[in-house]
C-alpha positions in Angstrom: 199.4 178.5 -74.9 196.3 177.1 -73.1 196.1 173.3 -72.9 192.8 171.5 -72.1 192.9 168.2 -70.3 190.0 165.7 -70.4 189.5 162.9 -68.0 188.2 159.7 -69.7 186.2 157.3 -67.5 185.7 153.7 -68.3 182.0 152.6 -68.4 180.6 149.1 -68.5 176.9 149.7 -69.2 176.0 152.4 -71.7 172.3 152.6 -70.9 172.9 153.1 -67.2 175.7 155.6 -67.8 173.4 157.7 -70.0 170.7 157.5 -67.4 173.1 158.6 -64.6 174.9 161.4 -66.4 172.2 162.8 -68.7 169.0 162.2 -66.8 170.3 162.1 -63.2 173.0 164.7 -63.1 171.8 166.9 -65.9 174.9 166.6 -68.2 174.5 167.3 -71.9 175.7 164.9 -74.5 178.3 166.8 -76.7 179.1 164.0 -79.1 179.6 160.2 -79.4 181.6 158.0 -81.7 181.8 154.3 -82.6 184.3 152.8 -85.1 181.6 150.4 -86.3 178.0 149.3 -85.6 178.7 146.9 -82.8 181.9 148.7 -81.4 182.2 150.3 -78.0 180.9 153.9 -77.6 183.2 156.8 -76.9 181.3 160.0 -75.8 181.8 163.4 -74.2 179.3 164.9 -71.7 179.4 168.4 -70.2 177.8 170.6 -67.7 178.5 174.2 -66.8 181.6 174.5 -68.8 183.2 171.2 -67.5 183.5 168.1 -69.7 184.4 164.5 -69.3 184.8 161.7 -71.7 183.3 158.2 -71.2 184.4 155.1 -73.0 183.4 151.4 -72.9 
């Protein structure tokens, strides 16, 4: 059985994080989730088959 492990990194500024990972490093946004309109974001970004999760 293959098991996948994802690192989850804490972020403090969503706009700067998007700029860094998506615009700067060329990651793709796979998905994002919030439990409510003003709740913290939880997202996954990936590049070249590698993925990491980011959470406020």
